PyMOL commands that place a pseudoatom at each C-alpha (Angstrom):
pseudoatom trace, name=CA, resn=MET, resi=1, chain=A, elem=C, hetatm=0, pos=[-19.047, -8.395, -9.942]
pseudoatom trace, name=CA, resn=ALA, resi=2, chain=A, elem=C, hetatm=0, pos=[-17.666, -5.037, -9.357]
pseudoatom trace, name=CA, resn=LYS, resi=3, chain=A, elem=C, hetatm=0, pos=[-20.535, -2.422, -7.856]
pseudoatom trace, name=CA, resn=ARG, resi=4, chain=A, elem=C, hetatm=0, pos=[-20.065, 0.693, -9.713]
pseudoatom trace, name=CA, resn=GLN, resi=5, chain=A, elem=C, hetatm=0, pos=[-20.668, 3.682, -7.774]
pseudoatom trace, name=CA, resn=VAL, resi=6, chain=A, elem=C, hetatm=0, pos=[-21.060, 7.503, -9.056]
pseudoatom trace, name=CA, resn=LYS, resi=7, chain=A, elem=C, hetatm=0, pos=[-19.390, 9.864, -6.766]
pseudoatom trace, name=CA, resn=SER, resi=8, chain=A, elem=C, hetatm=0, pos=[-21.769, 12.894, -6.075]
pseudoatom trace, name=CA, resn=LYS, resi=9, chain=A, elem=C, hetatm=0, pos=[-20.502, 16.487, -5.327]
pseudoatom trace, name=CA, resn=ARG, resi=10, chain=A, elem=C, hetatm=0, pos=[-22.016, 15.487, -1.685]
pseudoatom trace, name=CA, resn=GLU, resi=11, chain=A, elem=C, hetatm=0, pos=[-20.005, 12.615, -1.209]
pseudoatom trace, name=CA, resn=LYS, resi=12, chain=A, elem=C, hetatm=0, pos=[-16.310, 14.309, -2.700]
pseudoatom trace, name=CA, resn=GLU, resi=13, chain=A, elem=C, hetatm=0, pos=[-17.133, 16.967, -0.066]
pseudoatom trace, name=CA, resn=ARG, resi=14, chain=A, elem=C, hetatm=0, pos=[-17.346, 14.838, 2.603]
pseudoatom trace, name=CA, resn=ALA, resi=15, chain=A, elem=C, hetatm=0, pos=[-14.187, 12.458, 1.282]
pseudoatom trace, name=CA, resn=LEU, resi=16, chain=A, elem=C, hetatm=0, pos=[-12.488, 15.956, 1.585]
pseudoatom trace, name=CA, resn=ALA, resi=17, chain=A, elem=C, hetatm=0, pos=[-13.769, 16.793, 5.064]
pseudoatom trace, name=CA, resn=VAL, resi=18, chain=A, elem=C, hetatm=0, pos=[-11.990, 13.194, 6.074]
pseudoatom trace, name=CA, resn=PHE, resi=19, chain=A, elem=C, hetatm=0, pos=[-9.052, 14.111, 4.634]
pseudoatom trace, name=CA, resn=GLU, resi=20, chain=A, elem=C, hetatm=0, pos=[-8.747, 17.052, 6.592]
pseudoatom trace, name=CA, resn=ARG, resi=21, chain=A, elem=C, hetatm=0, pos=[-9.615, 15.507, 9.546]
pseudoatom trace, name=CA, resn=LEU, resi=22, chain=A, elem=C, hetatm=0, pos=[-7.149, 13.139, 9.345]
pseudoatom trace, name=CA, resn=ARG, resi=23, chain=A, elem=C, hetatm=0, pos=[-4.445, 15.160, 8.095]
pseudoatom trace, name=CA, resn=THR, resi=24, chain=A, elem=C, hetatm=0, pos=[-4.904, 17.008, 11.369]
pseudoatom trace, name=CA, resn=ALA, resi=25, chain=A, elem=C, hetatm=0, pos=[-4.943, 13.671, 13.547]
pseudoatom trace, name=CA, resn=TYR, resi=26, chain=A, elem=C, hetatm=0, pos=[-1.678, 12.332, 11.437]
pseudoatom trace, name=CA, resn=PRO, resi=27, chain=A, elem=C, hetatm=0, pos=[0.403, 15.480, 10.580]
pseudoatom trace, name=CA, resn=ASP, resi=28, chain=A, elem=C, hetatm=0, pos=[3.528, 13.308, 10.033]
pseudoatom trace, name=CA, resn=VAL, resi=29, chain=A, elem=C, hetatm=0, pos=[2.499, 10.606, 7.873]
pseudoatom trace, name=CA, resn=ARG, resi=30, chain=A, elem=C, hetatm=0, pos=[4.566, 8.721, 5.390]
pseudoatom trace, name=CA, resn=CYS, resi=31, chain=A, elem=C, hetatm=0, pos=[4.953, 5.485, 3.937]
pseudoatom trace, name=CA, resn=THR, resi=32, chain=A, elem=C, hetatm=0, pos=[6.136, 3.557, 6.967]
pseudoatom trace, name=CA, resn=LEU, resi=33, chain=A, elem=C, hetatm=0, pos=[9.136, 1.286, 4.917]
pseudoatom trace, name=CA, resn=ASP, resi=34, chain=A, elem=C, hetatm=0, pos=[12.450, 3.113, 5.603]
pseudoatom trace, name=CA, resn=TYR, resi=35, chain=A, elem=C, hetatm=0, pos=[13.787, 3.000, 1.958]
pseudoatom trace, name=CA, resn=LYS, resi=36, chain=A, elem=C, hetatm=0, pos=[16.302, 5.433, -0.299]
pseudoatom trace, name=CA, resn=ASN, resi=37, chain=A, elem=C, hetatm=0, pos=[15.613, 4.380, -3.677]
pseudoatom trace, name=CA, resn=PRO, resi=38, chain=A, elem=C, hetatm=0, pos=[12.877, 2.705, -6.110]
pseudoatom trace, name=CA, resn=LEU, resi=39, chain=A, elem=C, hetatm=0, pos=[15.049, -0.669, -5.917]
pseudoatom trace, name=CA, resn=GLN, resi=40, chain=A, elem=C, hetatm=0, pos=[14.657, -0.724, -2.028]
pseudoatom trace, name=CA, resn=LEU, resi=41, chain=A, elem=C, hetatm=0, pos=[11.085, 0.171, -2.137]
pseudoatom trace, name=CA, resn=LEU, resi=42, chain=A, elem=C, hetatm=0, pos=[10.128, -2.396, -4.737]
pseudoatom trace, name=CA, resn=ILE, resi=43, chain=A, elem=C, hetatm=0, pos=[12.150, -5.008, -2.727]
pseudoatom trace, name=CA, resn=MET, resi=44, chain=A, elem=C, hetatm=0, pos=[10.376, -3.901, 0.787]
pseudoatom trace, name=CA, resn=THR, resi=45, chain=A, elem=C, hetatm=0, pos=[6.931, -3.898, -0.856]
pseudoatom trace, name=CA, resn=ILE, resi=46, chain=A, elem=C, hetatm=0, pos=[7.520, -7.647, -2.167]
pseudoatom trace, name=CA, resn=LEU, resi=47, chain=A, elem=C, hetatm=0, pos=[9.306, -8.706, 1.315]
pseudoatom trace, name=CA, resn=ALA, resi=48, chain=A, elem=C, hetatm=0, pos=[5.948, -6.847, 3.150]
pseudoatom trace, name=CA, resn=ALA, resi=49, chain=A, elem=C, hetatm=0, pos=[3.636, -9.429, 1.702]
pseudoatom trace, name=CA, resn=GLN, resi=50, chain=A, elem=C, hetatm=0, pos=[2.274, -11.263, 4.814]
pseudoatom trace, name=CA, resn=CYS, resi=51, chain=A, elem=C, hetatm=0, pos=[4.787, -9.756, 7.136]
pseudoatom trace, name=CA, resn=THR, resi=52, chain=A, elem=C, hetatm=0, pos=[4.960, -6.357, 9.329]
pseudoatom trace, name=CA, resn=ASP, resi=53, chain=A, elem=C, hetatm=0, pos=[6.522, -3.307, 7.977]
pseudoatom trace, name=CA, resn=ALA, resi=54, chain=A, elem=C, hetatm=0, pos=[8.431, -2.847, 10.841]
pseudoatom trace, name=CA, resn=ARG, resi=55, chain=A, elem=C, hetatm=0, pos=[9.965, -6.436, 10.338]
pseudoatom trace, name=CA, resn=VAL, resi=56, chain=A, elem=C, hetatm=0, pos=[11.123, -5.658, 7.187]
pseudoatom trace, name=CA, resn=ASN, resi=57, chain=A, elem=C, hetatm=0, pos=[12.711, -2.498, 7.912]
pseudoatom trace, name=CA, resn=ILE, resi=58, chain=A, elem=C, hetatm=0, pos=[14.672, -4.215, 10.291]
pseudoatom trace, name=CA, resn=VAL, resi=59, chain=A, elem=C, hetatm=0, pos=[15.422, -7.009, 8.046]
pseudoatom trace, name=CA, resn=CYS, resi=60, chain=A, elem=C, hetatm=0, pos=[16.338, -4.708, 5.044]
pseudoatom trace, name=CA, resn=ARG, resi=61, chain=A, elem=C, hetatm=0, pos=[18.718, -3.040, 7.131]
pseudoatom trace, name=CA, resn=ASP, resi=62, chain=A, elem=C, hetatm=0, pos=[21.178, -5.281, 6.704]
pseudoatom trace, name=CA, resn=LEU, resi=63, chain=A, elem=C, hetatm=0, pos=[19.937, -6.988, 3.245]
pseudoatom trace, name=CA, resn=PHE, resi=64, chain=A, elem=C, hetatm=0, pos=[20.923, -3.479, 1.427]
pseudoatom trace, name=CA, resn=ARG, resi=65, chain=A, elem=C, hetatm=0, pos=[24.219, -3.874, 2.781]
pseudoatom trace, name=CA, resn=LYS, resi=66, chain=A, elem=C, hetatm=0, pos=[24.625, -6.642, 1.035]
pseudoatom trace, name=CA, resn=TYR, resi=67, chain=A, elem=C, hetatm=0, pos=[22.962, -6.344, -2.060]
pseudoatom trace, name=CA, resn=GLU, resi=68, chain=A, elem=C, hetatm=0, pos=[22.649, -2.885, -3.226]
pseudoatom trace, name=CA, resn=THR, resi=69, chain=A, elem=C, hetatm=0, pos=[21.797, -3.343, -6.987]
pseudoatom trace, name=CA, resn=PRO, resi=70, chain=A, elem=C, hetatm=0, pos=[19.769, -5.299, -8.959]
pseudoatom trace, name=CA, resn=GLU, resi=71, chain=A, elem=C, hetatm=0, pos=[22.781, -7.240, -10.366]
pseudoatom trace, name=CA, resn=ALA, resi=72, chain=A, elem=C, hetatm=0, pos=[23.399, -8.057, -7.010]
pseudoatom trace, name=CA, resn=PHE, resi=73, chain=A, elem=C, hetatm=0, pos=[20.060, -9.299, -6.412]
pseudoatom trace, name=CA, resn=ALA, resi=74, chain=A, elem=C, hetatm=0, pos=[19.708, -11.172, -9.591]
pseudoatom trace, name=CA, resn=ASN, resi=75, chain=A, elem=C, hetatm=0, pos=[22.860, -12.915, -8.840]
pseudoatom trace, name=CA, resn=ALA, resi=76, chain=A, elem=C, hetatm=0, pos=[22.736, -13.940, -5.224]
pseudoatom trace, name=CA, resn=ALA, resi=77, chain=A, elem=C, hetatm=0, pos=[23.991, -17.167, -4.515]
pseudoatom trace, name=CA, resn=PRO, resi=78, chain=A, elem=C, hetatm=0, pos=[21.646, -20.119, -4.208]
pseudoatom trace, name=CA, resn=GLY, resi=79, chain=A, elem=C, hetatm=0, pos=[20.298, -19.738, -0.616]
pseudoatom trace, name=CA, resn=ALA, resi=80, chain=A, elem=C, hetatm=0, pos=[21.957, -16.405, 0.643]
pseudoatom trace, name=CA, resn=LEU, resi=81, chain=A, elem=C, hetatm=0, pos=[19.237, -14.214, -0.341]
pseudoatom trace, name=CA, resn=GLU, resi=82, chain=A, elem=C, hetatm=0, pos=[16.808, -16.650, 0.804]
pseudoatom trace, name=CA, resn=GLU, resi=83, chain=A, elem=C, hetatm=0, pos=[18.750, -17.025, 4.430]
pseudoatom trace, name=CA, resn=ALA, resi=84, chain=A, elem=C, hetatm=0, pos=[18.746, -12.899, 4.458]
pseudoatom trace, name=CA, resn=ILE, resi=85, chain=A, elem=C, hetatm=0, pos=[15.104, -12.463, 4.344]
pseudoatom trace, name=CA, resn=HIS, resi=86, chain=A, elem=C, hetatm=0, pos=[13.835, -15.898, 5.956]
pseudoatom trace, name=CA, resn=ALA, resi=87, chain=A, elem=C, hetatm=0, pos=[12.416, -13.919, 8.704]
pseudoatom trace, name=CA, resn=CYS, resi=88, chain=A, elem=C, hetatm=0, pos=[9.686, -12.097, 6.609]
pseudoatom trace, name=CA, resn=GLY, resi=89, chain=A, elem=C, hetatm=0, pos=[8.188, -15.217, 5.717]
pseudoatom trace, name=CA, resn=PHE, resi=90, chain=A, elem=C, hetatm=0, pos=[7.759, -17.000, 2.276]
pseudoatom trace, name=CA, resn=PHE, resi=91, chain=A, elem=C, hetatm=0, pos=[11.116, -16.620, 1.715]
pseudoatom trace, name=CA, resn=ASN, resi=92, chain=A, elem=C, hetatm=0, pos=[11.750, -18.953, -1.164]
pseudoatom trace, name=CA, resn=GLN, resi=93, chain=A, elem=C, hetatm=0, pos=[8.702, -16.985, -3.314]
pseudoatom trace, name=CA, resn=LYS, resi=94, chain=A, elem=C, hetatm=0, pos=[9.734, -13.818, -2.251]
pseudoatom trace, name=CA, resn=ALA, resi=95, chain=A, elem=C, hetatm=0, pos=[13.554, -14.329, -3.074]
pseudoatom trace, name=CA, resn=ARG, resi=96, chain=A, elem=C, hetatm=0, pos=[12.395, -16.128, -6.674]
pseudoatom trace, name=CA, resn=ALA, resi=97, chain=A, elem=C, hetatm=0, pos=[10.367, -12.819, -7.166]
pseudoatom trace, name=CA, resn=ILE, resi=98, chain=A, elem=C, hetatm=0, pos=[13.139, -10.873, -6.271]
pseudoatom trace, name=CA, resn=ARG, resi=99, chain=A, elem=C, hetatm=0, pos=[15.387, -12.400, -7.978]
pseudoatom trace, name=CA, resn=GLN, resi=100, chain=A, elem=C, hetatm=0, pos=[13.439, -12.638, -11.383]
pseudoatom trace, name=CA, resn=SER, resi=101, chain=A, elem=C, hetatm=0, pos=[12.110, -8.855, -11.183]
pseudoatom trace, name=CA, resn=CYS, resi=102, chain=A, elem=C, hetatm=0, pos=[15.625, -7.712, -10.821]
pseudoatom trace, name=CA, resn=ALA, resi=103, chain=A, elem=C, hetatm=0, pos=[16.872, -9.780, -13.851]
pseudoatom trace, name=CA, resn=ILE, resi=104, chain=A, elem=C, hetatm=0, pos=[14.149, -7.995, -15.739]
pseudoatom trace, name=CA, resn=ILE, resi=105, chain=A, elem=C, hetatm=0, pos=[14.989, -4.593, -14.429]
pseudoatom trace, name=CA, resn=ILE, resi=106, chain=A, elem=C, hetatm=0, pos=[18.277, -4.923, -15.979]
pseudoatom trace, name=CA, resn=GLU, resi=107, chain=A, elem=C, hetatm=0, pos=[17.445, -6.720, -19.111]
pseudoatom trace, name=CA, resn=LYS, resi=108, chain=A, elem=C, hetatm=0, pos=[14.803, -4.276, -20.322]
pseudoatom trace, name=CA, resn=TYR, resi=109, chain=A, elem=C, hetatm=0, pos=[15.245, -1.259, -18.149]
pseudoatom trace, name=CA, resn=ASN, resi=110, chain=A, elem=C, hetatm=0, pos=[18.928, -0.668, -18.036]
pseudoatom trace, name=CA, resn=GLY, resi=111, chain=A, elem=C, hetatm=0, pos=[18.861, -1.580, -14.150]
pseudoatom trace, name=CA, resn=HIS, resi=112, chain=A, elem=C, hetatm=0, pos=[16.434, 1.198, -13.083]
pseudoatom trace, name=CA, resn=VAL, resi=113, chain=A, elem=C, hetatm=0, pos=[13.265, 0.462, -11.804]
pseudoatom trace, name=CA, resn=PRO, resi=114, chain=A, elem=C, hetatm=0, pos=[10.741, 1.279, -14.543]
pseudoatom trace, name=CA, resn=GLU, resi=115, chain=A, elem=C, hetatm=0, pos=[7.567, 3.843, -13.558]
pseudoatom trace, name=CA, resn=ASP, resi=116, chain=A, elem=C, hetatm=0, pos=[4.900, 2.536, -16.012]
pseudoatom trace, name=CA, resn=MET, resi=117, chain=A, elem=C, hetatm=0, pos=[2.398, 0.940, -14.638]
pseudoatom trace, name=CA, resn=ALA, resi=118, chain=A, elem=C, hetatm=0, pos=[2.130, -1.674, -17.162]
pseudoatom trace, name=CA, resn=ALA, resi=119, chain=A, elem=C, hetatm=0, pos=[6.014, -2.563, -17.053]
pseudoatom trace, name=CA, resn=LEU, resi=120, chain=A, elem=C, hetatm=0, pos=[5.841, -2.773, -12.961]
pseudoatom trace, name=CA, resn=LEU, resi=121, chain=A, elem=C, hetatm=0, pos=[3.128, -5.664, -13.310]
pseudoatom trace, name=CA, resn=GLU, resi=122, chain=A, elem=C, hetatm=0, pos=[5.172, -7.445, -15.418]
pseudoatom trace, name=CA, resn=LEU, resi=123, chain=A, elem=C, hetatm=0, pos=[7.456, -8.040, -12.514]
pseudoatom trace, name=CA, resn=PRO, resi=124, chain=A, elem=C, hetatm=0, pos=[7.199, -11.010, -10.789]
pseudoatom trace, name=CA, resn=GLY, resi=125, chain=A, elem=C, hetatm=0, pos=[5.938, -10.749, -7.443]
pseudoatom trace, name=CA, resn=VAL, resi=126, chain=A, elem=C, hetatm=0, pos=[4.516, -7.129, -8.410]
pseudoatom trace, name=CA, resn=GLY, resi=127, chain=A, elem=C, hetatm=0, pos=[0.589, -6.388, -8.237]
pseudoatom trace, name=CA, resn=ARG, resi=128, chain=A, elem=C, hetatm=0, pos=[-1.164, -2.747, -8.462]
pseudoatom trace, name=CA, resn=LYS, resi=129, chain=A, elem=C, hetatm=0, pos=[-0.940, -2.150, -4.647]
pseudoatom trace, name=CA, resn=ILE, resi=130, chain=A, elem=C, hetatm=0, pos=[3.324, -2.544, -4.847]
pseudoatom trace, name=CA, resn=ALA, resi=131, chain=A, elem=C, hetatm=0, pos=[2.970, -0.876, -8.312]
pseudoatom trace, name=CA, resn=ASN, resi=132, chain=A, elem=C, hetatm=0, pos=[0.990, 1.826, -7.101]
pseudoatom trace, name=CA, resn=ALA, resi=133, chain=A, elem=C, hetatm=0, pos=[3.244, 2.083, -3.925]
pseudoatom trace, name=CA, resn=VAL, resi=134, chain=A, elem=C, hetatm=0, pos=[6.382, 2.378, -5.939]
pseudoatom trace, name=CA, resn=ARG, resi=135, chain=A, elem=C, hetatm=0, pos=[4.483, 5.042, -8.773]
pseudoatom trace, name=CA, resn=GLY, resi=136, chain=A, elem=C, hetatm=0, pos=[3.495, 7.299, -5.687]
pseudoatom trace, name=CA, resn=GLU, resi=137, chain=A, elem=C, hetatm=0, pos=[6.260, 7.113, -3.486]
pseudoatom trace, name=CA, resn=CYS, resi=138, chain=A, elem=C, hetatm=0, pos=[9.244, 7.173, -6.014]
pseudoatom trace, name=CA, resn=PHE, resi=139, chain=A, elem=C, hetatm=0, pos=[7.944, 8.982, -8.888]
pseudoatom trace, name=CA, resn=GLY, resi=140, chain=A, elem=C, hetatm=0, pos=[5.387, 11.208, -7.974]
pseudoatom trace, name=CA, resn=LYS, resi=141, chain=A, elem=C, hetatm=0, pos=[2.498, 9.921, -9.549]
pseudoatom trace, name=CA, resn=PRO, resi=142, chain=A, elem=C, hetatm=0, pos=[-0.604, 9.855, -8.128]
pseudoatom trace, name=CA, resn=ALA, resi=143, chain=A, elem=C, hetatm=0, pos=[-1.636, 6.498, -6.815]
pseudoatom trace, name=CA, resn=VAL, resi=144, chain=A, elem=C, hetatm=0, pos=[-4.386, 4.845, -4.883]
pseudoatom trace, name=CA, resn=ILE, resi=145, chain=A, elem=C, hetatm=0, pos=[-2.878, 1.884, -2.888]
pseudoatom trace, name=CA, resn=VAL, resi=146, chain=A, elem=C, hetatm=0, pos=[-4.981, -0.418, -1.329]
pseudoatom trace, name=CA, resn=ASP, resi=147, chain=A, elem=C, hetatm=0, pos=[-3.852, -2.744, 1.547]
pseudoatom trace, name=CA, resn=THR, resi=148, chain=A, elem=C, hetatm=0, pos=[-5.898, -4.531, 4.072]
pseudoatom trace, name=CA, resn=HIS, resi=149, chain=A, elem=C, hetatm=0, pos=[-6.074, -1.289, 6.244]
pseudoatom trace, name=CA, resn=CYS, resi=150, chain=A, elem=C, hetatm=0, pos=[-7.563, 0.852, 3.131]
pseudoatom trace, name=CA, resn=LYS, resi=151, chain=A, elem=C, hetatm=0, pos=[-9.979, -1.591, 2.337]
pseudoatom trace, name=CA, resn=ARG, resi=152, chain=A, elem=C, hetatm=0, pos=[-11.383, -1.809, 5.093]
pseudoatom trace, name=CA, resn=VAL, resi=153, chain=A, elem=C, hetatm=0, pos=[-11.475, 1.894, 6.291]
pseudoatom trace, name=CA, resn=ALA, resi=154, chain=A, elem=C, hetatm=0, pos=[-12.860, 2.674, 2.897]
pseudoatom trace, name=CA, resn=ASN, resi=155, chain=A, elem=C, hetatm=0, pos=[-15.461, 0.274, 3.328]
pseudoatom trace, name=CA, resn=ARG, resi=156, chain=A, elem=C, hetatm=0, pos=[-16.643, 1.379, 6.712]
pseudoatom trace, name=CA, resn=LEU, resi=157, chain=A, elem=C, hetatm=0, pos=[-16.493, 5.160, 5.600]
pseudoatom trace, name=CA, resn=GLY, resi=158, chain=A, elem=C, hetatm=0, pos=[-19.043, 4.093, 2.649]
pseudoatom trace, name=CA, resn=PHE, resi=159, chain=A, elem=C, hetatm=0, pos=[-16.292, 5.129, 0.109]
pseudoatom trace, name=CA, resn=THR, resi=160, chain=A, elem=C, hetatm=0, pos=[-16.531, 1.858, -1.571]
pseudoatom trace, name=CA, resn=LYS, resi=161, chain=A, elem=C, hetatm=0, pos=[-19.071, -1.146, -1.744]
pseudoatom trace, name=CA, resn=ASN, resi=162, chain=A, elem=C, hetatm=0, pos=[-16.613, -3.218, -3.398]
pseudoatom trace, name=CA, resn=SER, resi=163, chain=A, elem=C, hetatm=0, pos=[-14.215, -5.795, -2.171]
pseudoatom trace, name=CA, resn=GLU, resi=164, chain=A, elem=C, hetatm=0, pos=[-11.907, -6.325, -5.013]
pseudoatom trace, name=CA, resn=PRO, resi=165, chain=A, elem=C, hetatm=0, pos=[-8.749, -4.140, -4.633]
pseudoatom trace, name=CA, resn=ARG, resi=166, chain=A, elem=C, hetatm=0, pos=[-8.675, -3.218, -8.284]
pseudoatom trace, name=CA, resn=HIS, resi=167, chain=A, elem=C, hetatm=0, pos=[-12.543, -2.126, -8.215]
pseudoatom trace, name=CA, resn=ILE, resi=168, chain=A, elem=C, hetatm=0, pos=[-11.734, -0.214, -4.701]
pseudoatom trace, name=CA, resn=GLU, resi=169, chain=A, elem=C, hetatm=0, pos=[-8.978, 1.522, -5.921]
pseudoatom trace, name=CA, resn=GLN, resi=170, chain=A, elem=C, hetatm=0, pos=[-11.345, 2.911, -8.705]
pseudoatom trace, name=CA, resn=ASP, resi=171, chain=A, elem=C, hetatm=0, pos=[-13.934, 3.980, -6.540]
pseudoatom trace, name=CA, resn=LEU, resi=172, chain=A, elem=C, hetatm=0, pos=[-11.544, 5.790, -4.360]
pseudoatom trace, name=CA, resn=MET, resi=173, chain=A, elem=C, hetatm=0, pos=[-9.737, 7.441, -7.879]
pseudoatom trace, name=CA, resn=ALA, resi=174, chain=A, elem=C, hetatm=0, pos=[-13.348, 8.614, -8.658]
pseudoatom trace, name=CA, resn=LEU, resi=175, chain=A, elem=C, hetatm=0, pos=[-14.004, 10.084, -4.909]
pseudoatom trace, name=CA, resn=TRP, resi=176, chain=A, elem=C, hetatm=0, pos=[-10.402, 11.369, -3.927]
pseudoatom trace, name=CA, resn=PRO, resi=177, chain=A, elem=C, hetatm=0, pos=[-8.772, 14.507, -5.234]
pseudoatom trace, name=CA, resn=GLU, resi=178, chain=A, elem=C, hetatm=0, pos=[-5.950, 13.053, -7.254]
pseudoatom trace, name=CA, resn=LYS, resi=179, chain=A, elem=C, hetatm=0, pos=[-3.377, 15.357, -5.966]
pseudoatom trace, name=CA, resn=TYR, resi=180, chain=A, elem=C, hetatm=0, pos=[-4.089, 13.712, -2.642]
pseudoatom trace, name=CA, resn=TRP, resi=181, chain=A, elem=C, hetatm=0, pos=[-4.084, 10.166, -3.602]
pseudoatom trace, name=CA, resn=THR, resi=182, chain=A, elem=C, hetatm=0, pos=[-1.129, 8.922, -2.310]
pseudoatom trace, name=CA, resn=LEU, resi=183, chain=A, elem=C, hetatm=0, pos=[-1.248, 10.985, 0.884]
pseudoatom trace, name=CA, resn=TYR, resi=184, chain=A, elem=C, hetatm=0, pos=[-4.838, 9.580, 1.295]
pseudoatom trace, name=CA, resn=SER, resi=185, chain=A, elem=C, hetatm=0, pos=[-3.571, 6.171, 0.918]
pseudoatom trace, name=CA, resn=HIS, resi=186, chain=A, elem=C, hetatm=0, pos=[-0.880, 6.530, 3.715]
pseudoatom trace, name=CA, resn=PHE, resi=187, chain=A, elem=C, hetatm=0, pos=[-3.670, 8.447, 6.075]
pseudoatom trace, name=CA, resn=MET, resi=188, chain=A, elem=C, hetatm=0, pos=[-5.900, 5.612, 5.535]
pseudoatom trace, name=CA, resn=VAL, resi=189, chain=A, elem=C, hetatm=0, pos=[-3.254, 2.772, 6.509]
pseudoatom trace, name=CA, resn=PHE, resi=190, chain=A, elem=C, hetatm=0, pos=[-2.513, 5.458, 9.673]
pseudoatom trace, name=CA, resn=HIS, resi=191, chain=A, elem=C, hetatm=0, pos=[-6.009, 5.223, 10.594]
pseudoatom trace, name=CA, resn=GLY, resi=192, chain=A, elem=C, hetatm=0, pos=[-6.695, 1.618, 10.407]
pseudoatom trace, name=CA, resn=ARG, resi=193, chain=A, elem=C, hetatm=0, pos=[-3.817, 0.320, 12.378]
pseudoatom trace, name=CA, resn=ALA, resi=194, chain=A, elem=C, hetatm=0, pos=[-4.421, 3.308, 15.203]
pseudoatom trace, name=CA, resn=VAL, resi=195, chain=A, elem=C, hetatm=0, pos=[-7.842, 3.499, 15.545]
pseudoatom trace, name=CA, resn=CYS, resi=196, chain=A, elem=C, hetatm=0, pos=[-10.153, 2.178, 12.968]
pseudoatom trace, name=CA, resn=ARG, resi=197, chain=A, elem=C, hetatm=0, pos=[-9.042, -1.833, 13.492]
pseudoatom trace, name=CA, resn=ALA, resi=198, chain=A, elem=C, hetatm=0, pos=[-10.462, -5.212, 12.430]
pseudoatom trace, name=CA, resn=ARG, resi=199, chain=A, elem=C, hetatm=0, pos=[-11.364, -5.953, 16.144]
pseudoatom trace, name=CA, resn=ASN, resi=200, chain=A, elem=C, hetatm=0, pos=[-12.687, -3.296, 18.349]
pseudoatom trace, name=CA, resn=PRO, resi=201, chain=A, elem=C, hetatm=0, pos=[-12.672, -0.491, 16.584]
pseudoatom trace, name=CA, resn=GLN, resi=202, chain=A, elem=C, hetatm=0, pos=[-12.193, 2.529, 18.655]
pseudoatom trace, name=CA, resn=CYS, resi=203, chain=A, elem=C, hetatm=0, pos=[-15.159, 4.862, 16.979]
pseudoatom trace, name=CA, resn=ASP, resi=204, chain=A, elem=C, hetatm=0, pos=[-15.545, 6.806, 20.331]
pseudoatom trace, name=CA, resn=ALA, resi=205, chain=A, elem=C, hetatm=0, pos=[-11.483, 8.118, 19.873]
pseudoatom trace, name=CA, resn=CYS, resi=206, chain=A, elem=C, hetatm=0, pos=[-12.387, 8.741, 16.116]
pseudoatom trace, name=CA, resn=VAL, resi=207, chain=A, elem=C, hetatm=0, pos=[-11.818, 12.020, 14.417]
pseudoatom trace, name=CA, resn=VAL, resi=208, chain=A, elem=C, hetatm=0, pos=[-13.932, 11.127, 11.241]
pseudoatom trace, name=CA, resn=VAL, resi=209, chain=A, elem=C, hetatm=0, pos=[-16.795, 9.250, 13.214]
pseudoatom trace, name=CA, resn=ALA, resi=210, chain=A, elem=C, hetatm=0, pos=[-19.376, 12.240, 12.517]
pseudoatom trace, name=CA, resn=CYS, resi=211, chain=A, elem=C, hetatm=0, pos=[-18.526, 11.992, 8.777]
pseudoatom trace, name=CA, resn=CYS, resi=212, chain=A, elem=C, hetatm=0, pos=[-18.599, 7.991, 9.029]
pseudoatom trace, name=CA, resn=PRO, resi=213, chain=A, elem=C, hetatm=0, pos=[-21.973, 5.926, 8.261]
pseudoatom trace, name=CA, resn=TRP, resi=214, chain=A, elem=C, hetatm=0, pos=[-20.374, 2.560, 9.832]
pseudoatom trace, name=CA, resn=PRO, resi=215, chain=A, elem=C, hetatm=0, pos=[-21.292, 3.004, 13.488]
pseudoatom trace, name=CA, resn=THR, resi=216, chain=A, elem=C, hetatm=0, pos=[-24.737, 3.646, 12.362]
pseudoatom trace, name=CA, resn=ARG, resi=217, chain=A, elem=C, hetatm=0, pos=[-24.616, 0.858, 10.321]
pseudoatom trace, name=CA, resn=LYS, resi=218, chain=A, elem=C, hetatm=0, pos=[-23.453, -1.413, 12.535]
pseudoatom trace, name=CA, resn=LYS, resi=219, chain=A, elem=C, hetatm=0, pos=[-26.139, -0.409, 15.025]
pseudoatom trace, name=CA, resn=ARG, resi=220, chain=A, elem=C, hetatm=0, pos=[-28.495, -1.518, 12.632]
pseudoatom trace, name=CA, resn=ASP, resi=221, chain=A, elem=C, hetatm=0, pos=[-26.952, -4.787, 11.770]
pseudoatom trace, name=CA, resn=VAL, resi=222, chain=A, elem=C, hetatm=0, pos=[-26.917, -5.684, 15.337]
pseudoatom trace, name=CA, resn=LYS, resi=223, chain=A, elem=C, hetatm=0, pos=[-30.764, -4.870, 16.103]
for i in range(1, 223): cmd.bond("trace and resi %d" % i, "trace and resi %d" % (i + 1))
show_as sticks, trace
zoom trace
């Protein structure tokens, strides 16, 4: 069951202080998938499940030369798309999701990736994380993108007590200034990869440690 949190003015001020420190630490933060249009980002986020962004970027260099449109993906020869994305893992499921999603995009949206949340969630292989990434990156819609890094960092910072991504998203939407939702999400990813790692977090090198309750909580739990 979701643990609903009422966000106080003090909590929101702390969240903004964390944001400013992360903005200083990561001035060049961005989406780490190298996409050129909404279709490419949609495909890449599907491929990124259980795969690194770095590998997806490598695979998609050739992939997007072979397949440039929803029609090309939807009509890819049996086995050809699977072979092209093999290195990303779970290639059969991902190829099926890509083909089916592109067929829907052609049939219902005239070949254009929709920007509406409900429409995106109808696409096979697309959950809230992918939908929010596409909306935030490609359509300028403020969106909180909850991946494993965001989930971990948000929990350690005390921004949420929930474990379900949907409820974490709601907590962060209530806490972060709306205009920063997408950018803040990227900061969480960068910080989670560089410093606030799942194992051996580098608290001594953390720019937000003064705003973070986790080191104190960790010491208390160890006693």
